[in-house]
C-alpha positions as CSV (number, residue, x, y, z in Angstrom):
1,X,0.0,0.0,0.0
2,X,2.7,2.4,1.0
3,X,4.6,1.9,-2.2
4,X,1.6,2.8,-4.2
5,X,1.1,6.0,-2.3
6,X,4.9,6.8,-2.5
7,X,4.8,6.4,-6.3
8,X,1.8,8.8,-6.5
9,X,3.6,11.4,-4.3
10,X,6.7,11.0,-6.4
11,X,4.7,11.6,-9.5
12,X,3.3,14.7,-7.9
13,X,6.8,16.0,-7.1
14,X,7.8,15.4,-10.7
15,X,4.7,17.1,-12.0
16,X,5.1,20.1,-9.8
17,X,8.7,20.6,-10.9
18,X,7.8,20.4,-14.6
19,X,6.4,23.2,-16.8
20,X,2.9,24.3,-15.8
21,X,0.4,21.4,-15.6
22,X,-1.6,22.6,-12.7
23,X,-4.7,20.5,-13.2
24,X,-2.8,17.3,-13.6
25,X,-0.6,17.9,-10.6
26,X,-3.5,18.9,-8.5
27,X,-5.4,15.8,-9.5
28,X,-2.4,13.5,-8.6
29,X,-2.0,15.3,-5.3
30,X,-5.6,14.9,-4.3
31,X,-5.6,11.2,-5.3
32,X,-2.4,10.6,-3.3
33,X,-3.9,12.3,-0.3
34,X,-7.1,10.4,-0.5
35,X,-5.3,7.0,-0.8
36,X,-2.8,7.9,1.9
37,X,-5.6,8.7,4.3
38,X,-7.6,5.7,3.3
39,X,-4.7,3.3,4.1
40,X,-3.3,5.0,7.2
41,X,-6.4,5.3,9.3
42,X,-7.4,2.2,11.2
43,X,-10.9,3.3,12.1
44,X,-13.6,1.3,10.2
45,X,-15.7,3.0,7.5
46,X,-19.1,4.0,8.7
47,X,-22.1,4.9,6.6
48,X,-23.5,7.1,9.4
49,X,-21.0,9.9,8.6
50,X,-23.0,12.8,7.1
51,X,-20.2,15.1,6.1
52,X,-16.6,14.6,5.2
53,X,-13.8,16.9,4.1
54,X,-10.4,16.2,2.5
55,X,-8.7,19.4,3.5
56,X,-5.5,18.7,5.4
57,X,-6.6,21.2,8.1
58,X,-9.8,19.4,8.9
59,X,-10.4,17.0,11.8
60,X,-9.3,13.4,11.4
61,X,-12.9,12.1,11.9
62,X,-13.2,12.2,8.1
63,X,-14.6,9.2,6.2
64,X,-11.4,8.3,4.5
65,X,-13.0,5.0,3.4
66,X,-15.6,6.9,1.5
67,X,-13.0,9.1,-0.2
68,X,-11.1,6.0,-1.2
69,X,-14.2,4.3,-2.5
70,X,-15.0,7.4,-4.7
71,X,-11.4,7.5,-5.9
72,X,-11.8,3.9,-7.0
73,X,-14.8,5.1,-9.1
74,X,-12.7,7.9,-10.7
75,X,-14.0,10.7,-8.5
76,X,-11.4,12.7,-6.4
77,X,-12.9,14.9,-3.6
78,X,-11.7,18.4,-4.1
79,X,-13.1,19.9,-0.9
80,X,-16.2,18.3,0.7
81,X,-18.3,15.2,0.3
82,X,-21.7,14.8,1.9
83,X,-23.0,11.3,2.5
84,X,-26.6,10.1,2.8
85,X,-28.1,13.4,3.8
86,X,-31.7,13.6,4.9
87,X,-34.2,15.8,3.1
88,X,-33.9,18.6,5.6
89,X,-30.1,18.6,5.3
90,X,-30.3,18.6,1.5
91,X,-32.6,21.6,1.6
92,X,-30.0,23.5,3.7
93,X,-27.5,22.9,0.9
94,X,-29.9,24.5,-1.6
95,X,-31.8,21.5,-2.9
96,X,-35.2,22.2,-4.5
97,X,-38.0,20.0,-5.6
98,X,-38.1,19.7,-9.4
99,X,-41.2,18.8,-11.5
100,X,-40.9,15.5,-13.4
101,X,-39.4,16.1,-16.8
102,X,-40.3,14.1,-19.9
103,X,-38.5,13.5,-23.2
104,X,-35.1,12.6,-21.8
105,X,-33.4,10.0,-24.1
106,X,-31.7,6.9,-22.7
107,X,-28.7,5.2,-24.5
108,X,-27.8,1.7,-23.4
109,X,-24.8,-0.5,-24.0
110,X,-25.5,-4.2,-23.4
111,X,-29.2,-4.4,-24.2
112,X,-29.8,-7.7,-26.2
113,X,-33.6,-7.0,-26.5
114,X,-32.7,-3.8,-28.3
115,X,-35.3,-1.6,-26.6
116,X,-33.1,1.6,-26.5
117,X,-30.6,3.3,-28.7
118,X,-27.1,2.0,-28.3
119,X,-23.9,3.6,-27.1
120,X,-20.5,2.2,-27.9
121,X,-17.9,1.2,-25.4
122,X,-15.6,4.0,-26.6
123,X,-18.4,6.6,-26.3
124,X,-19.3,5.5,-22.8
125,X,-15.7,5.5,-21.7
126,X,-15.2,9.0,-23.1
127,X,-18.4,10.2,-21.4
128,X,-17.5,8.6,-18.1
129,X,-14.0,10.3,-18.1
130,X,-15.7,13.7,-18.7
131,X,-18.2,13.1,-16.0
132,X,-15.7,12.0,-13.3
133,X,-13.4,14.9,-14.1
134,X,-16.3,17.3,-13.9
135,X,-17.5,15.9,-10.5
136,X,-13.9,16.0,-9.2
137,X,-13.8,19.7,-10.0
138,X,-16.7,20.8,-8.0
139,X,-16.4,21.9,-4.3
140,X,-19.3,19.9,-3.0
141,X,-20.0,16.3,-3.9
142,X,-23.1,14.5,-2.7
143,X,-23.3,10.7,-2.2
144,X,-26.4,8.6,-1.7
145,X,-26.7,4.9,-1.1
146,X,-29.8,2.8,-1.7
147,X,-31.1,-0.5,-3.0
148,X,-33.4,-1.8,-5.7
149,X,-35.7,-4.6,-4.7
150,X,-35.7,-7.0,-1.8
151,X,-34.8,-9.3,0.0
152,X,-31.1,-8.6,0.4
153,X,-29.9,-11.9,-1.2
154,X,-31.3,-10.9,-4.6
155,X,-31.4,-7.1,-4.6
156,X,-29.1,-4.6,-6.3
157,X,-27.2,-2.0,-4.2
158,X,-26.8,1.5,-5.7
159,X,-24.4,4.3,-5.0
160,X,-25.2,7.7,-6.5
161,X,-22.4,10.4,-6.9
162,X,-23.7,13.8,-7.8
163,X,-22.7,17.5,-8.2
164,X,-26.2,18.6,-7.3
165,X,-28.2,18.3,-4.0
166,X,-31.5,18.7,-6.0
167,X,-30.7,15.5,-7.8
168,X,-30.2,13.6,-4.5
169,X,-33.6,14.9,-3.4
170,X,-35.3,13.5,-6.5
171,X,-33.4,10.2,-6.6
172,X,-33.8,9.5,-2.8
173,X,-37.6,9.1,-3.5
174,X,-36.8,6.1,-5.9
175,X,-34.5,3.8,-3.9
176,X,-35.2,1.8,-0.9
177,X,-33.0,2.5,2.1
178,X,-30.1,0.1,2.7
179,X,-28.3,-0.8,6.0
180,X,-25.0,0.8,6.9
181,X,-21.9,-0.5,5.1
182,X,-24.1,-2.5,2.6
183,X,-22.5,-0.8,-0.4
184,X,-18.9,-1.4,0.6
185,X,-19.7,-5.1,1.3
186,X,-21.6,-5.8,-1.9
187,X,-19.9,-7.7,-4.6
188,X,-21.6,-5.9,-7.5
189,X,-22.9,-2.4,-6.6
190,X,-24.3,-0.2,-9.3
191,X,-22.9,3.3,-9.7
192,X,-24.9,6.4,-10.8
193,X,-23.0,9.5,-11.8
194,X,-25.0,12.8,-11.9
195,X,-23.4,15.7,-13.8
196,X,-26.1,18.3,-13.9
197,X,-24.1,21.1,-15.4
198,X,-22.2,19.6,-18.3
199,X,-24.9,18.2,-20.7
200,X,-24.1,20.6,-23.6
201,X,-20.5,19.7,-24.0
202,X,-21.1,16.0,-23.6
203,X,-24.0,16.0,-26.0
204,X,-22.0,17.8,-28.7
205,X,-18.9,15.7,-28.4
206,X,-20.9,12.4,-28.4
207,X,-23.2,13.6,-31.2
208,X,-26.4,13.0,-29.4
209,X,-28.1,16.0,-31.1
210,X,-30.9,18.3,-30.2
211,X,-33.1,15.6,-28.7
212,X,-30.8,15.6,-25.7
213,X,-31.0,19.4,-25.2
214,X,-32.4,19.0,-21.6
215,X,-30.0,16.2,-20.8
216,X,-29.7,12.5,-21.4
217,X,-29.0,9.2,-19.6
218,X,-26.5,6.6,-20.6
219,X,-26.1,3.1,-19.1
220,X,-23.4,0.5,-19.6
221,X,-24.6,-3.0,-18.3
222,X,-21.0,-4.4,-18.4
223,X,-19.7,-1.5,-16.2
224,X,-22.8,-1.5,-13.9
225,X,-22.8,2.3,-14.4
226,X,-25.4,4.9,-15.2
227,X,-24.6,8.5,-16.2
228,X,-27.3,11.2,-15.9
229,X,-26.3,14.5,-17.6
230,X,-28.1,17.8,-17.4
231,X,-31.6,17.5,-16.0
232,X,-31.9,13.8,-16.7
233,X,-32.2,13.1,-13.0
234,X,-35.6,14.9,-13.1
235,X,-37.1,12.3,-15.5
236,X,-38.2,9.5,-13.2
237,X,-39.2,7.0,-15.9
238,X,-35.9,7.3,-17.8
239,X,-33.9,7.0,-14.6
240,X,-35.8,3.9,-13.5
241,X,-35.4,2.3,-17.0
242,X,-31.6,2.9,-16.8
243,X,-31.4,1.4,-13.3
244,X,-33.5,-1.6,-14.2
245,X,-31.2,-2.3,-17.2
246,X,-28.3,-2.5,-14.8
247,X,-30.0,-4.2,-11.9
248,X,-31.7,-7.0,-13.8
249,X,-28.6,-9.1,-14.4
250,X,-27.5,-8.7,-10.8
251,X,-30.9,-9.7,-9.5
252,X,-31.1,-12.6,-11.9
253,X,-27.7,-13.9,-11.0
254,X,-28.7,-13.8,-7.3
255,X,-31.8,-16.0,-7.9
256,X,-34.5,-13.4,-8.5
257,X,-36.7,-12.9,-11.6
258,X,-36.9,-9.2,-12.7
259,X,-40.4,-9.1,-14.2
260,X,-42.3,-6.3,-15.9
261,X,-45.4,-6.8,-13.7
262,X,-47.3,-5.2,-10.8
263,X,-48.4,-6.5,-7.4
264,X,-52.0,-6.1,-6.3
265,X,-53.2,-6.4,-2.8
266,X,-56.6,-7.9,-2.5
267,X,-57.5,-8.6,1.2
268,X,-54.8,-10.8,2.5
269,X,-53.8,-12.0,-1.0
270,X,-51.1,-10.8,-3.4
271,X,-51.8,-11.0,-7.1
272,X,-49.0,-10.8,-9.7
273,X,-50.4,-9.0,-12.8
274,X,-48.9,-8.7,-16.2
275,X,-50.7,-6.1,-18.4
276,X,-49.8,-3.6,-21.1
277,X,-49.1,-0.1,-19.8
278,X,-52.2,1.4,-21.5
279,X,-54.4,-1.3,-20.0
280,X,-53.2,-0.5,-16.5
281,X,-53.4,3.3,-17.0
282,X,-57.1,3.2,-18.1
283,X,-58.1,1.0,-15.1
284,X,-58.4,3.1,-12.0
285,X,-59.7,0.1,-10.1
286,X,-56.3,-1.6,-10.5
287,X,-54.5,1.5,-9.5
288,X,-56.1,1.6,-6.1
289,X,-54.9,-2.0,-5.3
290,X,-51.5,-1.7,-6.9
291,X,-48.6,-1.7,-4.5
292,X,-46.6,0.3,-7.0
293,X,-47.7,2.3,-10.1
294,X,-44.5,1.1,-11.8
295,X,-44.3,-2.1,-13.8
296,X,-41.4,-3.8,-12.0
297,X,-41.4,-6.8,-9.7
298,X,-38.7,-9.1,-8.3
299,X,-40.0,-12.6,-7.8
300,X,-37.9,-14.9,-5.6
301,X,-38.2,-17.9,-3.3
302,X,-38.8,-15.4,-0.5
303,X,-41.8,-13.8,-2.2
304,X,-42.3,-10.7,-4.4
305,X,-41.4,-7.1,-4.1
306,X,-41.5,-4.0,-6.3
307,X,-38.3,-2.6,-7.8
308,X,-38.6,0.9,-6.4
309,X,-39.7,2.7,-3.3
310,X,-43.1,4.2,-3.5
311,X,-45.4,6.0,-1.1
312,X,-48.1,3.4,-2.0
313,X,-46.1,0.5,-0.8
314,X,-46.6,-1.2,2.6
315,X,-44.2,-0.4,5.4
316,X,-42.2,-3.6,4.6
317,X,-41.3,-4.0,1.0
318,X,-40.8,-7.7,1.4
319,X,-44.1,-9.2,0.1
320,X,-45.2,-12.8,0.6
321,X,-45.5,-15.2,-2.4
322,X,-48.3,-14.2,-4.8
323,X,-51.5,-16.3,-4.5
324,X,-52.0,-16.1,-8.3
325,X,-50.4,-14.9,-11.5
326,X,-52.6,-13.1,-14.1
327,X,-51.7,-12.3,-17.6
328,X,-53.9,-9.8,-19.4
329,X,-54.0,-10.3,-23.2
330,X,-56.4,-8.8,-25.8
331,X,-58.2,-10.8,-28.5
332,X,-61.1,-9.2,-30.3
333,X,-62.0,-12.3,-32.4
334,X,-63.7,-14.2,-29.5
335,X,-61.3,-17.1,-29.7
336,X,-60.2,-16.6,-26.1
337,X,-62.7,-16.6,-23.2
338,X,-62.8,-13.9,-20.6
339,X,-60.7,-15.9,-18.1
340,X,-58.9,-19.2,-18.4
341,X,-56.8,-21.3,-16.0
342,X,-53.4,-22.2,-17.4
343,X,-51.0,-25.1,-16.9
344,X,-47.3,-24.2,-16.2
345,X,-46.4,-24.9,-19.9
346,X,-49.4,-22.7,-21.1
347,X,-48.4,-19.9,-18.7
348,X,-44.9,-19.8,-20.1
349,X,-46.2,-19.9,-23.7
350,X,-48.6,-17.0,-23.2
351,X,-46.1,-15.1,-21.1
352,X,-43.6,-15.2,-24.0
353,X,-46.2,-14.0,-26.4
354,X,-47.9,-11.2,-24.5
355,X,-50.5,-11.1,-27.3
356,X,-52.4,-7.8,-27.8
357,X,-54.7,-8.0,-30.8
358,X,-52.1,-8.8,-33.5
359,X,-49.1,-7.4,-31.6
360,X,-46.8,-9.5,-29.5
361,X,-45.1,-8.1,-26.4
362,X,-42.7,-10.9,-25.2
363,X,-42.7,-11.2,-21.4
364,X,-44.8,-8.0,-21.3
365,X,-41.4,-6.3,-21.2
366,X,-41.0,-2.6,-21.0
367,X,-37.6,-2.2,-22.7
368,X,-34.7,-1.9,-22.2
369,X,-33.9,-5.3,-20.7
370,X,-30.6,-7.2,-20.7
371,X,-32.4,-10.5,-19.8
372,X,-33.8,-12.6,-22.6
373,X,-37.5,-13.3,-22.3
374,X,-37.0,-17.0,-22.5
375,X,-35.0,-16.8,-19.3
376,X,-37.8,-14.9,-17.6
377,X,-40.2,-17.7,-18.6
378,X,-38.8,-19.6,-15.7
379,X,-41.7,-17.8,-13.9
380,X,-43.6,-21.0,-14.5
381,X,-41.2,-22.8,-12.2
382,X,-42.5,-20.8,-9.3
383,X,-45.6,-23.0,-9.1
384,X,-47.9,-20.0,-8.7
385,X,-51.4,-20.8,-10.2
386,X,-51.6,-18.9,-13.5
387,X,-54.6,-17.4,-15.4
388,X,-55.2,-15.7,-18.7
389,X,-57.7,-12.8,-18.9
390,X,-59.0,-11.4,-22.2
391,X,-59.4,-7.6,-21.8
392,X,-61.2,-7.4,-25.2
393,X,-64.9,-8.2,-25.4
394,X,-66.2,-8.2,-29.0
395,X,-63.9,-5.5,-30.1
396,X,-64.2,-3.3,-27.1
397,X,-61.9,-3.0,-24.1
398,X,-63.7,-4.2,-20.9
399,X,-64.3,-1.8,-18.1
400,X,-61.9,-1.4,-15.2
401,X,-64.5,-2.7,-12.9
402,X,-65.0,-5.8,-15.0
403,X,-61.2,-6.4,-15.3
404,X,-60.9,-6.2,-11.5
405,X,-63.7,-8.7,-11.1
406,X,-61.9,-11.1,-13.4
407,X,-58.6,-10.6,-11.6
408,X,-60.2,-11.2,-8.2
409,X,-62.0,-14.3,-9.6
410,X,-58.6,-16.1,-9.8
411,X,-58.5,-16.1,-5.9
412,X,-61.6,-18.2,-5.5
413,X,-62.8,-21.7,-6.5
414,X,-65.7,-20.3,-8.6
415,X,-63.6,-19.8,-11.7
416,X,-65.8,-20.9,-14.7
417,X,-64.4,-23.9,-16.6
418,X,-63.8,-22.1,-19.9
419,X,-61.2,-23.0,-22.5
420,X,-60.6,-22.1,-26.1
421,X,-62.4,-24.5,-28.4
422,X,-59.6,-26.2,-30.4
423,X,-62.0,-27.0,-33.3
424,X,-63.0,-23.3,-33.7
425,X,-61.4,-21.8,-36.8
426,X,-60.8,-18.5,-34.9
427,X,-58.8,-20.5,-32.3
428,X,-56.8,-22.3,-35.0
429,X,-56.0,-19.0,-36.7
430,X,-54.8,-17.5,-33.4
431,X,-52.7,-20.5,-32.6
432,X,-51.0,-20.2,-36.0
433,X,-50.2,-16.6,-35.2
434,X,-48.7,-17.6,-31.9
435,X,-46.7,-20.4,-33.4
436,X,-45.4,-18.3,-36.3
437,X,-44.2,-15.6,-34.0
438,X,-42.8,-17.7,-31.1
439,X,-41.0,-20.2,-33.4
440,X,-39.3,-17.4,-35.2
441,X,-38.4,-15.4,-32.1
442,X,-37.3,-18.3,-29.9
443,X,-35.4,-21.1,-31.7
444,X,-35.0,-23.3,-28.7
445,X,-38.6,-23.1,-27.4
446,X,-39.2,-26.0,-25.0
447,X,-41.7,-28.6,-26.2
448,X,-43.6,-28.4,-23.0
449,X,-44.6,-24.8,-23.8
450,X,-47.9,-24.8,-25.7
451,X,-51.1,-22.8,-26.4
């Protein structure tokens, strides 16, 4: 350790004796000081520290561990770093509530589904270098730790590093709180860099164009990193999409299934519901029972939980295992009855199709997603009773009240015995559409998956 610090200090001595290179020598000095303090202080790192400074004249109760952790992410603290501030503390530092902003583009590297515009490895590396240099140049850095999902064995820890207290105020409403030291002990934490005052230069250099005039978000699944430039932090949907793209592989590797679904509370029962966004938005009755308005659920052997924190969630975000799983499709031909009970193989088949009157939405996914839908079809291994609901009745969308009645009917034993008639020509036509799409989309479709 000492040799590493010595080499850095030697580099600083050389830089300071050379012709003017103030920025470079200053950066090397700050890095050397950060590493020196991180390795010479024996006190353990604590997440309870609210404010830390790196000025040599400051008290030694500084969180050197935090400074070292930031240095490992390319950010060198110039003057002060504030860690996990509460809302009142952020307000004292000038944070203001910002209205949700729309139209922020998201660029993703490592999205096999192809739901978002791509960004190259070289572009992301260039952008990351710009952002870390920018954050290293500001006098106050804000750090926030949180978590996506639950329980802890299949969640995704997140550390946000920002130049703006208002960004922290907005992003703190998204993440669940995490216990002390959770980030430093996690094997694969996600990192979010917020550079609120450098969107123009980054946009022009990377050629993102005028569509990113208010800012943009970029995610690299391989690096487990998200960059929010300009006012991108104020766009909740884009930020969540970027975080899900990064968190999904971590959650999946830890035994959880990241699903584009919602959880409904009906009495003492929990219902896992897959439905297109427009279907959910037009049904106020579902809204009232939904634990979260976002389509994002982690299903594990421990139960199910929403991805993100929400004021509508129960006090504990660890939810018990769903009583039933419901897929809402749309068929105007009358080939599919209002509600049908599905075997595990049928559930996987309809899940992969996500049929909506001629349009297929595999796994009901809201892109981007780095997990292939066929992997998510392991949902059927959960042994949750599954049902198919047809939201279209004779060419018209059923009412929200009727949809809720059908959803609740999956919890009782009074479900009508109603299945598609295999001899009906409309059923045969629909089955051909399914087969044509799924066989072309998924080459290795298991034989036990069927209509």
